[in-house]
N, C-alpha and C positions, 0 to 999 in steps of 0.2 A: 802726412807722413814727415817723418825726421828726416831731414837733412842729411845726417850723419848715417841713417841706415841705409841710405842711395848708394851710400860708398862700398855697401859688399859685394853687389855683383861687378862693379868697377874694379876693386883689389882682386876677388877671385878671377876675374877676366886675367887681368895681367901675369898674376901668378900661375895659373894653369897655364898660361901660353909659353910661359917660358919653362915651368917645369916640364910640361910635355915634350917640350924640343928637346930637353938634356935626358929626358927616360926616352925618347926614341932613338937618340945618339947611341945611350946607354945597352939597348936592346941590340941594336946592329952590330955594336962590337962583341955583345956576347953571343949573338947567334939566336936570341931569343925571336925568333920569328913565326909567323903564320903562315905555312908553306900553302899553295894552291893546289887546290883538291879539285876537280871538275865534278865530281858526285854531291859536293854538299858546300861549295864556296863559289863565288863569282869574281874574287879577286885573280891576279894572273900574277903578279908579282910578290916575293915572298915579303911580310910586311910586321914590324912589331904589333903587339898587341897589349902593352902596358899602360895607355894613356890612365887608366884608372887612378894611378898613383899621382899624375898630375892634377887631376881633376880633384880630387881628395885632397892634395896638397895647395891649391886654390881655395876650398871652402874652408881647410882649418885656417891659413893664414887669415882671411877676409875674418872670420869671428874672432880672432885672435886680436887683431887690430882693433876692430870695433867694440871689444871688452877694454881695452886700453883705454879708449878715448872715452871709456865709460858709458857706454851705451848700452841699456838696461836688456840684458839678454834673458832669456828666460827658457832655458833648453834642457828638454826631459833626457836624465839619463837613460832612460828607453831608446832614444833616438840617437845618442850616441852610440850605445851597446849595439843597437841594431846597424847603423851605418857601417860601424867598423865590422860586426861581424857577419855583414851579405858581403861584405868589400874584401875581406879576408877570404870566404870561402871561395868567391871567383877568382882572386887573385892566385890562389893553388892550384888553378887549372891554367892560368896563363901562364905561371912559371914553370908547369912541367912540359914536357914535349908533347905533341898531339896527338892523341889516343893513350896516352899514360898518365891521365889525371886522375882525379878521383872516381870511383864508379857513379854512374848516374845516381843510384838508390842511395849511396852514402851520402853523396851531395846533397839530394833533395832532403835526407835527414837530417843533417846539419843546417839546413837552411831551416826547417820547419822547428827545431831547437831553438834559433835566434828568432825567429817570429813568436814560439811562445815565451821567450824571454820577454821581448820587446810588449808582449800584451799583458804580461805579468806586471810589468812597471805602473800599469794603469792606461796606455793606450787603448782607444776602442772605436771601432769604425760606427759610430751611429752620432756623427757629427749634425751640424747646424745646415741646415737648408738655406734658401734665400729668394725672394720674391713669391712666386706661387708654388714653390717646392716646400714640402714639411722637413721638419726635421727628422733624422732616422731614429727608432726606437726598437730595437730586438730584443730587450729584454734578457733572459738569460742566455738566449742564442750567441750574444754580441761577443763574448770571448772566441770563442771557436770560427764564427765569422770573421772575425777581425785576422786570426792567424790564416786564414782559407783567403781572403781578400790580399793579405800581404804576399803569399807566396804566389798568389795568382798574378797579379801585377808586376812582382818582380820579374817573374817568367816571361809575361806579354813582352816586357819591355827588352829581356834579352833574346827573345825569338824574333824582333823586330831589327835587331842588331845584325842584318845580313847584306847590306849594302852601305856603300859611303856616303856618311851625314845622317842617314835616315833617323835611325833611333835618337841621335845626338840633336836633331832639328826640333824632332815631336818632342823631347825631352824637355829642351830648351823653352817651347811655348808652353807647355804645362806649366813649369816650372815659375816663368815668370808670369803666368795668370794666377799663381798661386801667391807669389810675392807680392802682387797688388791687391789681392783680396782677400789675405789672411791677416790676425792681428799682429801688428808691428813686432812685438817681442819674441814671436818665434819664425812667423814666416821671413825673417831675414836669413835663415838658413836657408831657403828655398830662393831668396835672392841670390844668395853666394853660388849656388848649386846652378842657377841659370847662366851667370858669368862665368864658371867654370868650366861649364859644356860648350859656350860660344867660345871660350880659349882654345877648347880641344877641336872645335868645328875647324878654324883657320888650318889645323894639321890634317884634317880628316876630310876637309872636303876633296869631292873628285878631282884627280886620283889620289886617293888618300895616303899618306906618307907614315900613319900610325892609327891603328885600331882601340876603341876603347877596352877592349876585352871584358871577359865576364866580371873582372873585378868592378870595371865601371858601371857596364850594365846594371848588375845586381846594386851597387849603390845609389844608382838613379830611379830603377824600380822602386828600391825602398823608399826615398824620399819621396817620390812620388805618392807612394801608397798611403804613407801616412801623412801627406797634406791635408786628406781632410778627415783625420781621426781626432775626436774627442781626447784631448789629456786630462785624466781624472786623478787627482792626486797622487800625480808623478814627483817623484824627487826630481828636482831639478840640477844642474852643473854648479849653481850657487850653493847648493845645498838644502835650501828650502822645499816647499811643494807647491804644485800647479793646479788648479782647474781651469784649464785653459781653453777657448773655441778654437774651432778649426778652420781652415779655408772650407768655403761652401762646397758641398760634396756635390752636388750636380755640375761646376766646372771642372771637376776632377774628373767625376764619371762620365759626362758628355766629352771632354776630351779624348779618353782611352777607346772611345766605342768603334773608330774605324780599326785601331791596331787589334783589338778583342775580336772583331771579325774576321780580320786577316788572318790572324792564328787561329781561331775556330775553324774557319774554313778548312785550313791546310791541315788541321787534325783531324775534321770529319771526313777529308779525302782519303787518308792514311787508315782510319778506320773502315770503311767502306771498302778499300783497293785490299785489306788484307795484310798492309804494311806494318812494321814495328812502330809502336808510337818513339821509341827513343832513336829510331834509324834517322842519323842526320839528313838533311836534304836542301834544296835552294826552289823549294815548290811553292812558296808564299806567291800573294798575286804580285807584291812589290819586287820579287826577284824575277818573275816570269816578264813582268813589263821589262826589265831590265833585257834579260833574255830577247825578248821581242824587238830590242833595238833603241828601247829609249833610255836616255841619259839618266845616270843613275843620280846626277845632281836636280834634274827635275823629277824625277819620281820622290825625293826624299822632298822636293818643294811643294810636290803636291800633296801628301803627308802631313807635312807642316800646315800647309793650309787649310786642308779638312781639319783638322786640330783647333785651330783657330776660329773656323766657321763654327765648328762645335759648341767652343766657349761661348762665342757671339749670341748663338741660338739660344743656348742653355740660361745665359745669363740676361743681357739686357734686352733682349728679343723676347724671352718667355715672359720679362717683366712687364713687356708692353701689351703681348697677346695672349698671355696666360699659357700653361702648362702643355694643354691638349693640343693647341695650334702649332706652338712652337716643336713640338714632337712630330708631328706630321710632318713638318717644313724638314725638320731632322732626317726622317727618314727619307723622304723623297732625294735630299742631296746624298744620303749616302747609297740608295739604289741606284741613282746616276754614275757614283765613282764605282759600284761595281758591274754594273751593265756595260758602261765604257770599259773598265778596265778587262771584263770578260771577254769584249770584242776584240781589243787589241791583243790579247795575247791568245787568241783562238788556234795560231798556227803554233804553238809552243806547246809540244807535248807534255802531258800531267806525270809526276811520279808513277811507276808502277812498280808492284810488287817484287819485280825482279831486280830493277834497278839496284845497285849496290849490293846487291845478295851476292854471300861469299860463292 
């Protein structure tokens, strides 16, 4: 691993830490605050929600310094367009007064347009396997599946941003793993993003002084989504074309399982209870754990630990014991998490159709 490459998370951390503090002060002076709302939020104090600006600043500064130092960056333009595009879609909501942002359907349409643009540049979710895991090959279905994958991961990360530090801690683990396992010329983006998230977490640790906002969660969700994607013939920022391998898909896929199950269970409960899917709520398992009295910081560490364990199971453990046994071990860990979580939150009432209804 190039020693210069290791500067990526360090620079991003420092810039993100400083920039997030500046953005937080600016947001407070301007009144750009996320107000408490008992029906959909867990925080009790009005809090800025623009930390995505600080994280993006850290990533950009880090890559800029590495380019000046002569590090051979191979950044596909599709990644740049996607990162900026998703960030701006989210930022539009962060800057608007709560409830007056883009209609959810228009926002999803814009996100879909950005995802289609990324895929049109040559990004494909049929990346490399590792150990006992095979390479992914979807043939003619690859492009539409990649759009669905990007949109799903971006929204999962956004849905997990419901208590202090959780989404940031999970994202930091996933991006750090992608940085360690991916090709040097492109995974440096993941390293910069991991450092930027950690800089943000200094401010977001309970009790949070600033939130990442939709701009930050969409940005991180996109970078996580494209980490396991193959870049085929994409034009790079340097003007050439690339045929770049990706971070092994099992590492990213396994890392997201706990979050995907959490989001999926909450949506399933909505469907069974006749609750509109677009109705805001704080009914995810991680939010119910906080409502049951578990400190938000410990809940965030719980999900970060699950993410790290999932990466270890899909990576080193799978190479030793094979895909079938490692999958079984992973399912046991996930089942234990869900069972213990259900027991711990048994006294917390679930969202019902009448909750939040006009």
